[in-house]
VMD Tcl script that builds the backbone (N, CA, C; Angstrom):
set m [mol new atoms 252]
animate dup $m
set s [atomselect $m all]
$s set {name element resname resid chain x y z} {
  {N N MET 1 A -2.392 18.774 -10.846}
  {CA C MET 1 A -2.696 17.555 -10.126}
  {C C MET 1 A -1.648 17.351 -9.035}
  {N N LYS 2 A -2.092 17.107 -7.832}
  {CA C LYS 2 A -1.149 16.885 -6.736}
  {C C LYS 2 A -0.755 15.409 -6.669}
  {N N GLN 3 A 0.335 15.153 -5.982}
  {CA C GLN 3 A 0.831 13.781 -5.839}
  {C C GLN 3 A 0.322 13.185 -4.540}
  {N N ALA 4 A -0.130 11.947 -4.594}
  {CA C ALA 4 A -0.596 11.252 -3.395}
  {C C ALA 4 A 0.594 10.783 -2.577}
  {N N ASN 5 A 0.420 10.727 -1.278}
  {CA C ASN 5 A 1.424 10.175 -0.375}
  {C C ASN 5 A 1.084 8.700 -0.200}
  {N N VAL 6 A 1.838 7.826 -0.874}
  {CA C VAL 6 A 1.546 6.395 -0.898}
  {C C VAL 6 A 2.650 5.629 -0.180}
  {N N THR 7 A 2.241 4.805 0.789}
  {CA C THR 7 A 3.168 3.925 1.490}
  {C C THR 7 A 2.629 2.509 1.415}
  {N N VAL 8 A 3.480 1.595 0.972}
  {CA C VAL 8 A 3.114 0.186 0.866}
  {C C VAL 8 A 3.844 -0.576 1.965}
  {N N TYR 9 A 3.077 -1.257 2.815}
  {CA C TYR 9 A 3.636 -2.134 3.835}
  {C C TYR 9 A 3.447 -3.555 3.328}
  {N N GLY 10 A 4.538 -4.248 3.084}
  {CA C GLY 10 A 4.408 -5.589 2.533}
  {C C GLY 10 A 5.713 -6.354 2.580}
  {N N SER 11 A 5.696 -7.474 1.894}
  {CA C SER 11 A 6.852 -8.358 1.802}
  {C C SER 11 A 7.152 -8.608 0.335}
  {N N ARG 12 A 8.408 -8.588 -0.014}
  {CA C ARG 12 A 8.790 -8.865 -1.399}
  {C C ARG 12 A 8.493 -10.321 -1.775}
  {N N GLN 13 A 8.260 -11.168 -0.783}
  {CA C GLN 13 A 7.932 -12.579 -1.005}
  {C C GLN 13 A 6.435 -12.799 -1.228}
  {N N CYS 14 A 5.630 -11.780 -0.981}
  {CA C CYS 14 A 4.168 -11.901 -1.033}
  {C C CYS 14 A 3.657 -11.585 -2.449}
  {N N PRO 15 A 2.936 -12.524 -3.066}
  {CA C PRO 15 A 2.414 -12.262 -4.417}
  {C C PRO 15 A 1.449 -11.082 -4.480}
  {N N ASP 16 A 0.648 -10.880 -3.446}
  {CA C ASP 16 A -0.288 -9.747 -3.440}
  {C C ASP 16 A 0.452 -8.418 -3.349}
  {N N THR 17 A 1.515 -8.390 -2.551}
  {CA C THR 17 A 2.336 -7.180 -2.477}
  {C C THR 17 A 2.995 -6.922 -3.827}
  {N N SER 18 A 3.528 -7.962 -4.443}
  {CA C SER 18 A 4.173 -7.814 -5.756}
  {C C SER 18 A 3.192 -7.275 -6.785}
  {N N ARG 19 A 1.953 -7.742 -6.759}
  {CA C ARG 19 A 0.926 -7.275 -7.687}
  {C C ARG 19 A 0.663 -5.783 -7.494}
  {N N ALA 20 A 0.532 -5.356 -6.245}
  {CA C ALA 20 A 0.253 -3.945 -5.962}
  {C C ALA 20 A 1.424 -3.051 -6.376}
  {N N VAL 21 A 2.629 -3.473 -6.046}
  {CA C VAL 21 A 3.820 -2.692 -6.391}
  {C C VAL 21 A 3.985 -2.633 -7.909}
  {N N ARG 22 A 3.724 -3.730 -8.583}
  {CA C ARG 22 A 3.807 -3.754 -10.042}
  {C C ARG 22 A 2.816 -2.747 -10.650}
  {N N TYR 23 A 1.612 -2.707 -10.109}
  {CA C TYR 23 A 0.610 -1.745 -10.583}
  {C C TYR 23 A 1.125 -0.312 -10.405}
  {N N LEU 24 A 1.630 -0.009 -9.219}
  {CA C LEU 24 A 2.138 1.344 -8.959}
  {C C LEU 24 A 3.294 1.679 -9.892}
  {N N ASP 25 A 4.212 0.733 -10.082}
  {CA C ASP 25 A 5.349 0.963 -10.980}
  {C C ASP 25 A 4.890 1.188 -12.415}
  {N N GLU 26 A 3.979 0.333 -12.894}
  {CA C GLU 26 A 3.502 0.443 -14.274}
  {C C GLU 26 A 2.791 1.762 -14.538}
  {N N HIS 27 A 2.151 2.302 -13.504}
  {CA C HIS 27 A 1.423 3.558 -13.664}
  {C C HIS 27 A 2.237 4.760 -13.178}
  {N N ARG 28 A 3.498 4.518 -12.894}
  {CA C ARG 28 A 4.445 5.579 -12.488}
  {C C ARG 28 A 3.929 6.384 -11.307}
  {N N ILE 29 A 3.428 5.645 -10.326}
  {CA C ILE 29 A 2.930 6.258 -9.098}
  {C C ILE 29 A 4.025 6.113 -8.044}
  {N N ALA 30 A 4.496 7.241 -7.532}
  {CA C ALA 30 A 5.559 7.216 -6.525}
  {C C ALA 30 A 5.012 6.654 -5.213}
  {N N TYR 31 A 5.836 5.862 -4.537}
  {CA C TYR 31 A 5.437 5.273 -3.261}
  {C C TYR 31 A 6.673 4.962 -2.433}
  {N N GLU 32 A 6.447 4.791 -1.160}
  {CA C GLU 32 A 7.502 4.350 -0.245}
  {C C GLU 32 A 7.169 2.917 0.145}
  {N N PHE 33 A 8.172 2.031 0.073}
  {CA C PHE 33 A 7.952 0.624 0.402}
  {C C PHE 33 A 8.536 0.329 1.778}
  {N N LYS 34 A 7.704 -0.215 2.662}
  {CA C LYS 34 A 8.134 -0.617 4.007}
  {C C LYS 34 A 8.094 -2.139 4.053}
  {N N ASP 35 A 9.261 -2.759 4.085}
  {CA C ASP 35 A 9.384 -4.210 4.028}
  {C C ASP 35 A 9.279 -4.817 5.427}
  {N N VAL 36 A 8.233 -5.594 5.652}
  {CA C VAL 36 A 8.010 -6.194 6.971}
  {C C VAL 36 A 9.019 -7.289 7.272}
  {N N ASP 37 A 9.661 -7.838 6.237}
  {CA C ASP 37 A 10.689 -8.854 6.470}
  {C C ASP 37 A 11.959 -8.219 7.009}
  {N N GLU 38 A 12.273 -7.035 6.513}
  {CA C GLU 38 A 13.467 -6.322 6.971}
  {C C GLU 38 A 13.233 -5.586 8.282}
  {N N THR 39 A 12.001 -5.127 8.497}
  {CA C THR 39 A 11.655 -4.377 9.707}
  {C C THR 39 A 10.389 -4.976 10.305}
  {N N PRO 40 A 10.514 -6.044 11.096}
  {CA C PRO 40 A 9.346 -6.733 11.639}
  {C C PRO 40 A 8.443 -5.865 12.512}
  {N N GLU 41 A 8.957 -4.751 13.013}
  {CA C GLU 41 A 8.141 -3.865 13.842}
  {C C GLU 41 A 6.926 -3.336 13.078}
  {N N TYR 42 A 7.012 -3.304 11.750}
  {CA C TYR 42 A 5.872 -2.845 10.955}
  {C C TYR 42 A 4.667 -3.765 11.108}
  {N N ASN 43 A 4.899 -5.019 11.489}
  {CA C ASN 43 A 3.785 -5.955 11.659}
  {C C ASN 43 A 2.791 -5.463 12.708}
  {N N ASP 44 A 3.275 -4.895 13.800}
  {CA C ASP 44 A 2.375 -4.362 14.829}
  {C C ASP 44 A 1.558 -3.193 14.287}
  {N N TYR 45 A 2.200 -2.326 13.521}
  {CA C TYR 45 A 1.504 -1.184 12.923}
  {C C TYR 45 A 0.418 -1.672 11.956}
  {N N ILE 46 A 0.769 -2.630 11.115}
  {CA C ILE 46 A -0.196 -3.196 10.175}
  {C C ILE 46 A -1.372 -3.811 10.924}
  {N N ALA 47 A -1.084 -4.572 11.962}
  {CA C ALA 47 A -2.154 -5.201 12.749}
  {C C ALA 47 A -3.064 -4.145 13.373}
  {N N ASP 48 A -2.492 -3.047 13.844}
  {CA C ASP 48 A -3.306 -1.968 14.409}
  {C C ASP 48 A -4.252 -1.376 13.360}
  {N N LEU 49 A -3.783 -1.253 12.137}
  {CA C LEU 49 A -4.618 -0.698 11.063}
  {C C LEU 49 A -5.699 -1.669 10.605}
  {N N ASN 50 A -5.463 -2.970 10.816}
  {CA C ASN 50 A -6.333 -4.009 10.269}
  {C C ASN 50 A -7.083 -4.798 11.328}
  {N N GLY 51 A -7.438 -4.149 12.410}
  {CA C GLY 51 A -8.229 -4.834 13.430}
  {C C GLY 51 A -7.526 -6.023 14.057}
  {N N GLY 52 A -6.217 -5.926 14.213}
  {CA C GLY 52 A -5.449 -6.986 14.860}
  {C C GLY 52 A -4.881 -8.031 13.920}
  {N N LYS 53 A -5.153 -7.910 12.628}
  {CA C LYS 53 A -4.671 -8.896 11.655}
  {C C LYS 53 A -3.533 -8.329 10.821}
  {N N ARG 54 A -2.576 -9.186 10.505}
  {CA C ARG 54 A -1.469 -8.814 9.622}
  {C C ARG 54 A -1.881 -9.185 8.203}
  {N N VAL 55 A -2.264 -8.185 7.420}
  {CA C VAL 55 A -2.694 -8.408 6.048}
  {C C VAL 55 A -1.739 -7.658 5.127}
  {N N LEU 56 A -1.211 -8.383 4.132}
  {CA C LEU 56 A -0.287 -7.781 3.176}
  {C C LEU 56 A -0.878 -7.825 1.778}
  {N N PRO 57 A -0.689 -6.769 1.014}
  {CA C PRO 57 A -0.123 -5.507 1.455}
  {C C PRO 57 A -1.170 -4.646 2.152}
  {N N THR 58 A -0.698 -3.827 3.041}
  {CA C THR 58 A -1.500 -2.759 3.608}
  {C C THR 58 A -0.935 -1.478 3.010}
  {N N ILE 59 A -1.795 -0.698 2.398}
  {CA C ILE 59 A -1.349 0.493 1.677}
  {C C ILE 59 A -2.025 1.719 2.269}
  {N N ARG 60 A -1.205 2.713 2.589}
  {CA C ARG 60 A -1.715 3.992 3.079}
  {C C ARG 60 A -1.593 4.998 1.946}
  {N N ILE 61 A -2.710 5.622 1.606}
  {CA C ILE 61 A -2.722 6.687 0.603}
  {C C ILE 61 A -3.273 7.915 1.293}
  {N N ASN 62 A -2.390 8.906 1.436}
  {CA C ASN 62 A -2.661 10.061 2.283}
  {C C ASN 62 A -3.030 9.507 3.661}
  {N N ASN 63 A -4.218 9.675 4.147}
  {CA C ASN 63 A -4.555 9.143 5.476}
  {C C ASN 63 A -5.564 8.008 5.407}
  {N N GLU 64 A -5.720 7.413 4.241}
  {CA C GLU 64 A -6.652 6.300 4.062}
  {C C GLU 64 A -5.879 4.991 4.007}
  {N N THR 65 A -6.500 3.930 4.506}
  {CA C THR 65 A -5.870 2.615 4.515}
  {C C THR 65 A -6.590 1.678 3.571}
  {N N LEU 66 A -5.816 1.008 2.719}
  {CA C LEU 66 A -6.342 -0.026 1.835}
  {C C LEU 66 A -5.719 -1.350 2.251}
  {N N ILE 67 A -6.552 -2.362 2.376}
  {CA C ILE 67 A -6.074 -3.668 2.791}
  {C C ILE 67 A -6.153 -4.607 1.596}
  {N N ASN 68 A -4.981 -5.003 1.091}
  {CA C ASN 68 A -4.866 -5.908 -0.047}
  {C C ASN 68 A -5.859 -5.541 -1.164}
  {N N PRO 69 A -5.765 -4.313 -1.676}
  {CA C PRO 69 A -6.733 -3.889 -2.692}
  {C C PRO 69 A -6.441 -4.521 -4.049}
  {N N ASP 70 A -7.497 -4.743 -4.823}
  {CA C ASP 70 A -7.266 -5.183 -6.197}
  {C C ASP 70 A -6.842 -3.952 -6.999}
  {N N PRO 71 A -6.282 -4.147 -8.186}
  {CA C PRO 71 A -5.747 -3.008 -8.951}
  {C C PRO 71 A -6.763 -1.908 -9.233}
  {N N LYS 72 A -8.020 -2.261 -9.494}
  {CA C LYS 72 A -9.027 -1.230 -9.766}
  {C C LYS 72 A -9.260 -0.348 -8.548}
  {N N VAL 73 A -9.344 -0.961 -7.380}
  {CA C VAL 73 A -9.547 -0.199 -6.141}
  {C C VAL 73 A -8.326 0.673 -5.859}
  {N N LEU 74 A -7.147 0.119 -6.051}
  {CA C LEU 74 A -5.913 0.867 -5.830}
  {C C LEU 74 A -5.844 2.067 -6.772}
  {N N GLY 75 A -6.123 1.849 -8.040}
  {CA C GLY 75 A -6.094 2.936 -9.012}
  {C C GLY 75 A -7.094 4.032 -8.687}
  {N N ARG 76 A -8.290 3.632 -8.298}
  {CA C ARG 76 A -9.325 4.606 -7.942}
  {C C ARG 76 A -8.896 5.423 -6.729}
  {N N ALA 77 A -8.309 4.765 -5.737}
  {CA C ALA 77 A -7.881 5.463 -4.520}
  {C C ALA 77 A -6.779 6.480 -4.826}
  {N N VAL 78 A -5.834 6.107 -5.674}
  {CA C VAL 78 A -4.780 7.045 -6.047}
  {C C VAL 78 A -5.373 8.215 -6.832}
  {N N GLU 79 A -6.273 7.897 -7.744}
  {CA C GLU 79 A -6.913 8.951 -8.545}
  {C C GLU 79 A -7.653 9.947 -7.650}
  {N N GLU 80 A -8.403 9.446 -6.689}
  {CA C GLU 80 A -9.136 10.314 -5.763}
  {C C GLU 80 A -8.179 11.157 -4.927}
  {N N ALA 81 A -7.056 10.558 -4.516}
  {CA C ALA 81 A -6.094 11.271 -3.670}
  {C C ALA 81 A -5.354 12.372 -4.435}
  {N N THR 82 A -5.282 12.236 -5.752}
  {CA C THR 82 A -4.563 13.239 -6.536}
  {C C THR 82 A -5.476 14.247 -7.206}
  {N N ALA 83 A -6.779 14.070 -7.062}
  {CA C ALA 83 A -7.716 15.013 -7.684}
  {C C ALA 83 A -7.564 16.395 -7.057}
  {N N SER 84 A -7.656 17.391 -7.878}
  {CA C SER 84 A -7.504 18.767 -7.373}
  {C C SER 84 A -8.761 19.251 -6.700}
}
mol reanalyze $m
mol bondsrecalc $m
mol representation Tube
mol addrep $m
């Protein structure tokens, strides 16, 4: 099984971001966290991915974008990305 390339763009103050990160941590899924509070430039990137809107969390898995996914959608996306 290969490992998915997961990047979470979010804020540690955002409950939706916390939910997504908690899911990834609980399922031992490796990810890179990009904090928009520490690096505001990520807001423009997020807006570009989301049709001009800043939606948190925005999660990139390999080359797919998930916008504030619920845990089931997030889990399915990671599973698909790691399938051989």
